[in-house]
C-alpha positions in Angstrom: 25.0 6.6 59.1 23.6 7.8 62.6 20.7 9.8 61.4 18.9 12.3 59.5 16.9 14.8 59.3 14.7 17.0 57.0 12.0 19.7 56.8 11.1 22.5 53.7 14.3 23.7 53.6 16.6 21.7 55.4 18.6 18.6 54.8 20.4 17.5 57.7 22.2 14.3 59.0 25.0 13.0 61.5 27.9 11.2 61.9 29.7 9.7 64.8 33.7 9.4 63.8 36.4 7.6 66.4 38.1 10.8 65.9 39.0 14.0 67.8 37.2 17.0 66.7 40.5 18.4 65.7 41.3 15.6 63.4 38.1 15.9 61.6 38.3 19.9 61.4 41.7 19.6 59.6 40.8 17.6 56.8 38.2 20.5 56.2 41.2 22.6 56.7 43.5 21.4 53.9 42.6 21.6 50.5 44.5 18.7 49.4 43.0 16.5 52.4 39.7 18.3 51.5 40.3 17.8 47.3 40.9 13.7 47.9 37.3 13.1 50.2 35.0 16.1 49.4 31.6 14.7 47.5 29.8 11.7 46.5 30.9 8.5 45.4 33.0 8.9 41.9 33.7 12.5 42.2 37.0 14.9 42.1 37.9 18.3 42.3 40.0 21.1 41.2 40.1 23.9 43.5 41.0 27.1 41.9 41.3 29.2 45.5 40.9 28.3 48.6 40.9 31.1 51.4 40.4 29.0 54.4 39.7 32.0 57.0 36.2 33.9 58.0 35.3 36.1 54.4 37.6 33.6 52.5 36.3 32.2 48.8 36.6 28.7 48.0 35.9 27.9 44.2 36.3 24.5 42.9 34.9 22.5 40.2 33.5 19.2 41.1 34.2 16.5 38.3 31.8 13.8 38.1 31.8 10.3 37.1 30.4 10.4 33.7 32.5 13.5 33.0 30.2 16.5 33.9 31.7 19.5 35.2 30.3 21.4 38.2 31.6 24.9 39.1 31.3 26.3 43.0 31.1 29.2 44.6 31.7 29.6 48.1 32.6 31.8 51.3 33.7 30.7 54.7 31.1 32.7 56.9 32.8 31.2 60.6 35.6 28.8 61.3 35.9 27.4 64.8 38.8 25.3 64.7 37.4 21.3 66.2 34.0 23.1 67.2 32.2 24.6 64.2 32.4 25.5 59.9 29.7 27.2 58.1 30.1 27.4 54.6 27.8 29.9 52.6 27.4 28.3 49.0 26.6 31.0 46.1 26.4 29.3 43.4 23.5 27.1 42.2 21.7 25.6 44.0 22.1 28.1 46.7 22.4 26.9 50.9 24.3 27.3 54.1 26.0 24.6 55.3 27.0 24.4 58.7 29.1 21.4 60.1 29.7 21.2 64.0 31.5 19.0 65.6 31.3 17.9 69.2 34.0 15.3 70.6 33.0 13.1 73.7 34.5 10.1 75.0 37.1 9.9 71.9 34.5 10.2 69.5 32.9 13.2 67.8 29.7 13.6 66.3 29.2 15.3 63.0 26.3 17.2 62.8 26.1 18.4 58.7 23.3 20.7 58.6 22.0 22.3 55.0 19.7 25.1 54.9 18.7 25.5 51.5 17.2 29.5 50.6 14.3 28.3 48.9 12.9 24.9 50.2 10.9 24.5 46.1 15.4 24.3 45.6 15.4 21.8 48.7 13.0 19.7 47.2 14.4 19.4 43.6 17.7 18.6 44.9 16.8 16.5 48.2 16.8 13.4 45.9 20.3 13.5 45.0 21.7 16.0 48.0 20.5 13.5 50.7 22.2 9.9 49.2 25.2 12.5 48.2 25.8 13.9 51.6 26.1 10.3 53.3 28.7 9.6 50.5 30.7 12.7 51.0 30.3 11.6 55.0 31.3 8.2 54.2 34.7 9.4 51.9 35.3 11.4 54.8 35.6 8.7 57.0 37.6 6.8 55.0 39.6 9.3 54.6 40.1 9.7 57.8 41.0 5.6 58.4 43.6 6.2 55.6 41.9 4.0 53.5 40.6 6.6 50.5 
């Protein structure tokens, strides 16, 4: 973990990876790869639709280690290869996830910013979302390292 900051409606964390920004971006763009690492530890995914284009829909179910299923509906709002992804999470809890990639000196700084529509909802899920986001970024790193 590089660091995190929060305000009432925003959860944010950063991570520096030893890979080019395009390598990281492609781990989000390829649904087969994304399904392998997306989510907190122990979760798996089933993707129903994955329209990786601006305005495209992403419908998936996250399967928790204890057998619960969590249906998700998202829209890809903005996609700039090797630079930025903006994903609107249209199912509860509603938020917009902005991922920026800044490459420098053979490393990439990833900034993960989750802006919730309702600060009360953000505060209610913070205790799960903050460690879950860190685990998600850990899993991305493991995937990129080939150990996932």
